[in-house]
VEXDREN-2710 file (C-alpha; in Angstrom, 1 decimal):
% VEXDREN-2710
k/r/px/py/pz
1/UNK/9.3/0.9/-11.0
2/UNK/5.8/0.6/-9.6
3/UNK/6.5/3.5/-7.2
4/UNK/7.2/5.9/-10.1
5/UNK/4.3/4.7/-12.2
6/UNK/1.7/4.9/-9.5
7/UNK/2.1/8.5/-8.6
8/UNK/-0.7/11.0/-9.0
9/UNK/-0.6/13.2/-12.0
10/UNK/-0.1/16.9/-11.4
11/UNK/-2.8/18.3/-13.6
12/UNK/-4.9/21.4/-13.2
13/UNK/-8.3/20.4/-11.9
14/UNK/-11.2/22.3/-13.4
15/UNK/-14.2/22.3/-11.2
16/UNK/-17.6/22.4/-12.7
17/UNK/-20.5/23.8/-10.6
18/UNK/-22.4/20.6/-11.3
19/UNK/-19.6/18.2/-10.2
20/UNK/-20.1/16.5/-6.9
21/UNK/-16.6/15.3/-6.6
22/UNK/-14.3/17.0/-4.2
23/UNK/-11.2/18.9/-5.4
24/UNK/-8.2/16.6/-5.8
25/UNK/-5.2/17.3/-3.6
26/UNK/-1.7/16.0/-3.7
27/UNK/-0.9/13.5/-0.9
28/UNK/2.5/12.7/0.4
29/UNK/4.0/9.2/0.8
30/UNK/3.9/9.5/4.6
31/UNK/0.1/10.3/4.4
32/UNK/-0.4/7.3/2.2
33/UNK/1.6/5.0/4.5
34/UNK/-0.3/6.3/7.5
35/UNK/-3.6/5.6/5.8
36/UNK/-2.5/2.1/4.7
37/UNK/-1.1/1.0/8.1
38/UNK/-4.1/2.4/9.8
39/UNK/-6.4/-0.2/8.2
40/UNK/-6.9/-3.3/10.3
41/UNK/-7.5/-5.6/7.3
42/UNK/-4.1/-4.6/5.8
43/UNK/-2.4/-5.3/9.1
44/UNK/-4.1/-8.7/9.3
45/UNK/-3.0/-9.6/5.8
46/UNK/0.5/-8.3/6.5
47/UNK/0.8/-10.5/9.6
48/UNK/-0.7/-13.6/7.9
49/UNK/1.7/-13.4/4.9
50/UNK/4.7/-12.6/7.1
51/UNK/4.1/-15.6/9.3
52/UNK/3.5/-17.8/6.2
53/UNK/6.7/-16.5/4.6
54/UNK/8.8/-17.1/7.7
55/UNK/7.4/-20.6/8.1
56/UNK/8.1/-21.3/4.4
57/UNK/11.7/-19.9/4.7
58/UNK/12.3/-22.0/7.9
59/UNK/11.1/-25.2/6.3
60/UNK/12.8/-24.7/2.9
61/UNK/15.9/-23.0/4.2
62/UNK/16.7/-24.9/7.4
63/UNK/15.1/-28.3/7.1
64/UNK/17.3/-29.7/4.4
65/UNK/20.4/-28.9/6.4
66/UNK/19.3/-30.9/9.5
END
């Protein structure tokens, strides 16, 4: 549901001569993923939480059966 709600609106952009903001362009999902996975802080957080989740799963999932 978040995927559909977080999409860019496709509105016509009117540019003012005084506006300093660049013209908005439509980006694809692949461009967004490339930008996201190209950020070292994101990769560090992804690794940290993945290791944390695997450890938690191992302790809570396997430890009671031993």
